ChimeraX commands (.cxc) that place a marker at each C-alpha (Angstrom):
marker #1 position 0.63,3.53,14.10 radius 0.5
marker #1 position -2.41,1.72,16.05 radius 0.5
marker #1 position -4.85,0.13,13.67 radius 0.5
marker #1 position -2.72,0.73,10.87 radius 0.5
marker #1 position -0.75,-2.86,10.13 radius 0.5
marker #1 position 1.79,-3.80,7.94 radius 0.5
marker #1 position 3.18,-0.68,6.62 radius 0.5
marker #1 position -0.33,0.67,5.76 radius 0.5
marker #1 position -0.85,4.32,5.90 radius 0.5
marker #1 position -3.77,6.06,5.19 radius 0.5
marker #1 position -3.35,7.65,1.73 radius 0.5
marker #1 position -4.35,11.25,0.73 radius 0.5
marker #1 position -7.36,9.42,-1.74 radius 0.5
marker #1 position -10.29,9.17,0.20 radius 0.5
marker #1 position -10.68,5.48,1.80 radius 0.5
marker #1 position -7.26,4.32,-0.07 radius 0.5
marker #1 position -4.61,2.38,1.20 radius 0.5
marker #1 position -0.70,3.11,0.93 radius 0.5
marker #1 position 1.06,0.25,1.42 radius 0.5
marker #1 position 5.02,-0.70,1.06 radius 0.5
marker #1 position 6.26,-4.05,-0.85 radius 0.5
marker #1 position 8.51,-6.16,1.53 radius 0.5
marker #1 position 10.57,-7.28,-1.66 radius 0.5
marker #1 position 10.75,-3.87,-3.13 radius 0.5
marker #1 position 10.40,-1.22,-0.70 radius 0.5
marker #1 position 7.81,0.38,-3.19 radius 0.5
marker #1 position 4.60,1.94,-1.64 radius 0.5
marker #1 position 1.62,1.03,-3.81 radius 0.5
marker #1 position -2.15,2.46,-3.44 radius 0.5
marker #1 position -4.67,-0.46,-2.27 radius 0.5
marker #1 position -8.84,0.41,-2.41 radius 0.5
marker #1 position -10.22,-0.47,1.13 radius 0.5
marker #1 position -12.16,-3.63,-0.86 radius 0.5
marker #1 position -8.54,-4.46,-1.87 radius 0.5
marker #1 position -6.92,-4.12,1.61 radius 0.5
marker #1 position -9.36,-6.24,3.18 radius 0.5
marker #1 position -9.32,-8.74,0.94 radius 0.5
marker #1 position -5.64,-8.59,1.30 radius 0.5
marker #1 position -5.89,-9.49,4.99 radius 0.5
marker #1 position -7.46,-12.70,4.46 radius 0.5
marker #1 position -5.05,-13.96,1.67 radius 0.5
marker #1 position -1.55,-12.38,2.80 radius 0.5
marker #1 position -1.11,-11.01,-0.66 radius 0.5
marker #1 position -2.35,-7.60,-1.74 radius 0.5
marker #1 position -2.99,-6.24,-5.25 radius 0.5
marker #1 position -2.31,-2.98,-5.88 radius 0.5
marker #1 position -4.22,-0.37,-8.25 radius 0.5
marker #1 position -1.77,-0.94,-10.32 radius 0.5
marker #1 position -2.14,-4.50,-10.23 radius 0.5
marker #1 position 0.97,-5.58,-8.70 radius 0.5
marker #1 position 0.81,-8.38,-6.21 radius 0.5
marker #1 position 2.77,-8.03,-3.38 radius 0.5
marker #1 position 3.24,-8.97,0.25 radius 0.5
marker #1 position 3.68,-6.17,2.87 radius 0.5
marker #1 position 6.42,-5.07,4.58 radius 0.5
marker #1 position 6.88,-4.93,8.26 radius 0.5
marker #1 position 5.26,-1.83,9.82 radius 0.5
marker #1 position 8.78,-0.39,10.59 radius 0.5
marker #1 position 9.91,-0.51,7.01 radius 0.5
marker #1 position 9.87,2.87,5.30 radius 0.5
marker #1 position 9.49,3.34,1.33 radius 0.5
marker #1 position 12.38,3.32,-0.98 radius 0.5
marker #1 position 10.22,5.28,-3.35 radius 0.5
marker #1 position 6.60,5.22,-4.93 radius 0.5
marker #1 position 5.02,3.22,-7.41 radius 0.5
marker #1 position 4.91,5.77,-10.57 radius 0.5
marker #1 position 1.65,3.91,-11.58 radius 0.5
marker #1 position 0.15,4.24,-8.20 radius 0.5
marker #1 position 1.14,7.17,-6.68 radius 0.5
marker #1 position 1.50,10.12,-8.92 radius 0.5
marker #1 position -2.21,11.31,-8.40 radius 0.5
marker #1 position -1.83,11.26,-4.79 radius 0.5
marker #1 position 1.68,13.25,-4.38 radius 0.5
marker #1 position 0.01,16.03,-6.56 radius 0.5
marker #1 position -2.57,16.66,-3.93 radius 0.5
marker link #1:1,2 radius 0.2
marker link #1:2,3 radius 0.2
marker link #1:3,4 radius 0.2
marker link #1:4,5 radius 0.2
marker link #1:5,6 radius 0.2
marker link #1:6,7 radius 0.2
marker link #1:7,8 radius 0.2
marker link #1:8,9 radius 0.2
marker link #1:9,10 radius 0.2
marker link #1:10,11 radius 0.2
marker link #1:11,12 radius 0.2
marker link #1:12,13 radius 0.2
marker link #1:13,14 radius 0.2
marker link #1:14,15 radius 0.2
marker link #1:15,16 radius 0.2
marker link #1:16,17 radius 0.2
marker link #1:17,18 radius 0.2
marker link #1:18,19 radius 0.2
marker link #1:19,20 radius 0.2
marker link #1:20,21 radius 0.2
marker link #1:21,22 radius 0.2
marker link #1:22,23 radius 0.2
marker link #1:23,24 radius 0.2
marker link #1:24,25 radius 0.2
marker link #1:25,26 radius 0.2
marker link #1:26,27 radius 0.2
marker link #1:27,28 radius 0.2
marker link #1:28,29 radius 0.2
marker link #1:29,30 radius 0.2
marker link #1:30,31 radius 0.2
marker link #1:31,32 radius 0.2
marker link #1:32,33 radius 0.2
marker link #1:33,34 radius 0.2
marker link #1:34,35 radius 0.2
marker link #1:35,36 radius 0.2
marker link #1:36,37 radius 0.2
marker link #1:37,38 radius 0.2
marker link #1:38,39 radius 0.2
marker link #1:39,40 radius 0.2
marker link #1:40,41 radius 0.2
marker link #1:41,42 radius 0.2
marker link #1:42,43 radius 0.2
marker link #1:43,44 radius 0.2
marker link #1:44,45 radius 0.2
marker link #1:45,46 radius 0.2
marker link #1:46,47 radius 0.2
marker link #1:47,48 radius 0.2
marker link #1:48,49 radius 0.2
marker link #1:49,50 radius 0.2
marker link #1:50,51 radius 0.2
marker link #1:51,52 radius 0.2
marker link #1:52,53 radius 0.2
marker link #1:53,54 radius 0.2
marker link #1:54,55 radius 0.2
marker link #1:55,56 radius 0.2
marker link #1:56,57 radius 0.2
marker link #1:57,58 radius 0.2
marker link #1:58,59 radius 0.2
marker link #1:59,60 radius 0.2
marker link #1:60,61 radius 0.2
marker link #1:61,62 radius 0.2
marker link #1:62,63 radius 0.2
marker link #1:63,64 radius 0.2
marker link #1:64,65 radius 0.2
marker link #1:65,66 radius 0.2
marker link #1:66,67 radius 0.2
marker link #1:67,68 radius 0.2
marker link #1:68,69 radius 0.2
marker link #1:69,70 radius 0.2
marker link #1:70,71 radius 0.2
marker link #1:71,72 radius 0.2
marker link #1:72,73 radius 0.2
marker link #1:73,74 radius 0.2
marker link #1:74,75 radius 0.2
view
């Protein structure tokens, strides 16, 4: 996975990042700015306003956030 860390994947939406919540294993979408700010804080704020800590890079999502993801999956 190289440059993507902590469960991040480049999203289908241009520039967005998909990241898995360590507690719930739900995948959320972050803006590039939110992903960058999260690196310094250790917590991330998804487009649905969920605040979470990222799962390890090897963690697979158990599901997708219905507020963040629907537009992504339909493309």
